[in-house]
C-alpha positions as CSV (number, residue, x, y, z in Angstrom):
1,M,20.5,-31.6,-7.2
2,T,17.4,-33.0,-8.8
3,V,14.2,-30.9,-9.1
4,L,12.5,-33.2,-6.6
5,T,15.3,-32.7,-4.1
6,Q,15.2,-29.0,-4.6
7,E,11.5,-29.0,-3.9
8,N,11.9,-31.0,-0.8
9,A,14.6,-28.7,0.5
10,R,12.4,-25.7,-0.2
11,T,9.5,-27.3,1.7
12,S,11.8,-28.1,4.6
13,I,13.0,-24.5,4.8
14,E,9.4,-23.1,4.6
15,K,8.4,-25.4,7.4
16,S,11.4,-24.4,9.5
17,V,10.5,-20.7,9.0
18,E,6.9,-21.4,10.0
19,A,8.1,-23.2,13.2
20,L,10.4,-20.3,14.0
21,A,7.6,-17.8,13.6
22,A,5.3,-19.9,15.9
23,S,7.9,-19.9,18.6
24,V,7.0,-16.4,19.6
25,H,3.9,-17.8,21.4
26,T,6.1,-19.4,24.1
27,S,8.3,-16.4,24.5
28,E,8.4,-13.9,27.4
29,A,7.9,-11.3,24.6
30,L,4.2,-12.3,24.8
31,N,4.0,-14.0,28.2
32,N,5.0,-11.4,30.7
33,E,4.1,-9.1,33.6
34,F,3.0,-6.3,31.4
35,Y,0.4,-8.2,29.6
36,D,-0.9,-9.9,32.7
37,R,-1.5,-6.5,34.3
38,W,-2.8,-4.8,31.2
39,M,-5.4,-7.5,30.6
40,G,-6.1,-8.1,34.3
41,G,-8.3,-5.1,34.9
42,P,-8.4,-1.3,34.7
43,L,-5.1,0.5,35.6
44,T,-4.6,3.9,37.0
45,F,-4.2,6.9,34.7
46,P,-0.4,7.1,35.4
47,E,0.0,3.5,34.5
48,V,-1.9,3.8,31.3
49,S,0.1,6.9,30.5
50,V,3.3,4.9,30.8
51,F,2.0,2.4,28.3
52,A,0.8,5.1,25.9
53,E,4.1,7.0,26.0
54,Q,6.4,4.1,25.6
55,Y,4.3,2.2,23.1
56,L,4.1,5.3,20.9
57,A,7.9,5.9,21.3
58,R,8.5,2.3,20.1
59,T,5.8,2.1,17.4
60,V,6.7,5.4,15.7
61,N,9.6,3.5,14.1
62,T,7.7,0.5,12.8
63,S,7.0,1.8,9.3
64,V,10.6,3.0,9.0
65,M,11.9,-0.5,9.9
66,V,9.7,-2.0,7.2
67,A,11.1,0.6,4.7
68,L,14.6,-0.4,5.8
69,S,13.7,-4.1,5.2
70,V,13.0,-3.1,1.6
71,L,16.2,-1.2,1.2
72,N,18.4,-3.8,2.9
73,T,17.0,-6.9,1.1
74,S,18.4,-7.7,-2.3
75,D,16.2,-10.8,-3.0
76,L,13.5,-9.6,-5.4
77,E,10.7,-11.9,-4.1
78,A,11.5,-11.0,-0.5
79,R,11.6,-7.3,-1.3
80,V,8.2,-7.4,-3.1
81,E,6.6,-8.9,0.1
82,C,8.2,-6.1,2.2
83,V,6.8,-3.4,-0.2
84,K,3.3,-4.9,0.4
85,N,3.8,-4.5,4.1
86,L,5.1,-1.0,3.8
87,Y,2.1,0.1,1.7
88,S,-0.2,-1.3,4.3
89,E,1.6,0.6,7.1
90,Y,0.9,3.8,5.2
91,G,-2.8,3.2,5.0
92,N,-2.8,1.7,1.5
93,G,-2.2,5.2,0.2
94,D,-4.6,7.0,2.5
95,V,-2.7,9.2,4.9
96,S,-5.6,9.4,7.3
97,K,-5.5,5.6,7.6
98,A,-1.8,5.3,8.1
99,H,-1.2,3.1,11.1
100,L,0.7,5.7,13.1
101,V,-2.0,8.3,12.6
102,L,-4.7,5.8,13.9
103,L,-2.5,5.0,16.9
104,E,-1.8,8.6,17.9
105,S,-5.5,9.4,17.6
106,F,-6.5,6.4,19.8
107,L,-3.9,7.0,22.5
108,A,-4.7,10.7,22.8
109,D,-8.4,10.1,23.0
110,L,-8.1,7.3,25.6
111,L,-5.8,9.3,27.8
112,S,-8.1,12.4,27.5
113,R,-11.1,10.3,28.6
114,L,-9.2,8.8,31.5
115,N,-7.8,12.1,32.6
116,G,-11.0,14.1,32.3
117,A,-9.0,16.7,30.3
118,S,-7.4,16.9,26.9
119,V,-4.2,15.1,26.3
120,S,-2.7,15.6,22.8
121,A,-0.5,13.3,20.8
122,E,2.2,15.9,20.9
123,E,2.2,15.7,24.7
124,I,2.5,11.9,24.6
125,R,5.3,12.1,22.1
126,S,7.2,14.7,24.2
127,V,7.7,12.3,27.1
128,P,11.3,10.9,27.0
129,A,11.6,7.2,26.1
130,L,12.7,4.9,28.9
131,P,16.3,3.5,28.6
132,T,14.8,0.1,27.8
133,T,12.6,1.7,25.1
134,S,15.6,3.5,23.6
135,A,17.6,0.3,23.8
136,F,14.8,-1.5,21.9
137,S,14.7,1.2,19.2
138,S,18.5,1.3,18.7
139,G,18.7,-2.5,18.7
140,Q,15.8,-2.8,16.3
141,R,17.4,-0.3,13.9
142,A,20.7,-2.2,14.0
143,L,19.0,-5.4,12.9
144,F,17.1,-3.7,10.1
145,E,20.2,-1.8,8.9
146,S,22.2,-5.0,8.7
147,D,24.1,-5.5,5.5
148,D,23.0,-9.2,5.7
149,Q,19.5,-9.6,4.3
150,R,19.1,-12.8,6.3
151,T,19.4,-10.9,9.5
152,V,16.9,-8.2,8.3
153,Q,14.4,-10.9,7.3
154,G,14.8,-12.7,10.6
155,A,14.0,-9.5,12.5
156,L,11.0,-8.7,10.2
157,L,9.7,-12.2,10.8
158,A,9.8,-11.7,14.6
159,Q,8.4,-8.2,14.4
160,E,5.3,-9.2,12.4
161,N,4.6,-12.5,14.3
162,L,4.9,-10.7,17.6
163,A,2.7,-7.9,16.4
164,Y,-0.5,-9.8,15.8
165,S,-0.5,-11.5,19.2
166,M,0.6,-8.2,20.8
167,L,-2.3,-6.3,19.3
168,T,-4.9,-8.9,20.3
169,R,-3.6,-8.7,23.9
170,L,-3.5,-4.9,23.9
171,Y,-7.1,-4.8,22.6
172,E,-8.3,-7.2,25.3
173,G,-6.8,-4.8,27.8
174,V,-8.4,-1.7,26.2
175,R,-11.8,-3.3,26.7
176,N,-11.2,-2.6,30.4
177,Y,-11.9,1.0,29.7
178,K,-15.2,0.7,27.8
179,K,-16.9,2.6,30.6
180,V,-15.2,5.8,29.6
181,Y,-17.0,5.7,26.2
182,S,-20.6,6.8,26.0
183,S,-21.7,3.7,24.0
184,D,-20.4,0.5,22.5
185,D,-20.5,2.2,19.1
186,E,-18.3,5.0,20.3
187,F,-15.8,2.5,21.8
188,H,-15.6,0.5,18.6
189,E,-15.2,3.5,16.4
190,A,-12.3,4.6,18.6
191,C,-10.6,1.2,18.2
192,E,-10.0,1.4,14.5
193,Y,-6.3,1.0,15.0
194,F,-6.8,-2.4,16.5
195,Y,-9.4,-3.6,14.1
196,V,-7.3,-2.7,11.1
197,H,-4.4,-4.8,12.4
198,I,-6.3,-7.7,13.9
199,G,-8.8,-8.0,11.1
200,E,-6.4,-7.8,8.2
201,A,-3.1,-6.0,8.3
202,E,-1.1,-8.2,10.7
203,K,-2.4,-11.4,9.3
204,D,-1.2,-10.3,5.9
205,H,2.1,-9.1,7.4
206,K,2.7,-12.4,9.1
207,A,2.2,-14.3,5.8
208,Q,4.4,-11.8,3.9
209,A,7.2,-12.0,6.4
210,A,7.2,-15.8,6.2
211,I,7.5,-15.7,2.4
212,S,10.3,-13.1,2.5
213,A,12.2,-15.0,5.2
214,A,12.0,-18.2,3.3
215,A,13.0,-16.5,0.1
216,V,16.4,-15.6,1.5
217,C,17.1,-19.1,2.8
218,R,18.7,-21.6,0.5
219,D,20.1,-23.9,3.1
220,E,20.5,-24.5,6.9
221,D,23.3,-22.0,7.1
222,D,21.0,-19.2,5.8
223,L,18.3,-20.3,8.2
224,A,20.7,-20.1,11.1
225,V,21.4,-16.4,10.3
226,V,17.7,-15.7,9.9
227,T,17.1,-17.3,13.3
228,E,19.8,-15.0,14.8
229,G,18.0,-12.0,13.6
230,F,14.7,-13.3,14.8
231,T,16.0,-14.2,18.2
232,G,17.7,-10.8,18.5
233,F,14.4,-9.0,17.9
234,V,12.5,-11.2,20.4
235,N,15.1,-10.6,23.1
236,L,14.9,-6.8,22.6
237,T,11.1,-7.1,22.9
238,V,11.4,-9.0,26.2
239,D,13.5,-6.3,27.7
240,Y,11.2,-3.5,26.4
241,W,8.1,-4.9,28.1
242,R,10.1,-5.5,31.3
243,G,11.0,-1.8,31.3
244,V,7.4,-0.7,30.7
245,A,6.1,-2.9,33.5
246,A,8.7,-1.6,35.9
247,E,7.9,2.0,35.1
248,M,4.2,1.4,35.6
249,T,4.9,0.1,39.1
250,R,7.2,3.1,39.8
251,R,4.6,5.6,38.5
252,R,1.8,4.0,40.4
253,L,3.7,4.3,43.7
254,V,4.7,8.0,43.2
C-alpha cells in the first residue's frame, strides 16, 4: 500500500468516525420524553428528585468508565487521549473541582431549595437505582471492560458525544428553577457543573474520543466493531431515559 493510499484510508476512517459520532443527534438517546418534559417547564419536587437520584446513580460511574478505557485500550495514541479525559474528570488535579463533586453539590442544593428543607448528597445516593438505571450501569461496565479495545473505544465515543448534548439539554431544564435562587449570580454560581462541561470539558472529551476511536481503526472491519460498541452504549442510554421518564410519571401520580 502506498503512502498516499494509506493517507486516504486514514482520512476515510476519520470521516466515518466523525459521522458515527454525529449520529447521536438523531437518536432517541437525545430525543425523548424525558428531555421534552425536563425542558418544557418546571416539574414537581418528586419528579425532580427522580432525575437527581437516577442521574447521580448513573453518573457516579463515569470517571470509572474512563479509567477502564485507559486500562482496556492497548493502542498508545488512543490511551493518551483517554488519560487526558480522565484527568479532566478529576478536576485537573483539584479534588474540589472533580466533576462528581460538582454534581453532588449542585443536586443537593437544587433539591434543598425546591424542598424548602435540607437534602444531602448522601440522601440522594441512598435511593436505590431503578432497574433500568442498574441495567445501564451493568451494560456500560461490560462495554468498558471488554477485552477488545475497539468495543471500548466505540462505547467511549458514544458516551462523550452524548454527554455534551445531554448536558446542554439538562442545563436548559435547570433554568426553569431560577426562581428558587435569590439572584442571577447565585444561580450561575450554583451551575458550575454545567459550565465546566459545556464550556470546555465535554468539547475536549468529544475530540479526544474521536481521536482514540480512529486510532484503533485500521480498516472497515475495525470500524464495524467500534460501531457495535457505540450502538450498544446508545441503546443502553435510550432505555435509561425511558426508565427515568416512567418513574417521574409514577412518582407524580402517587
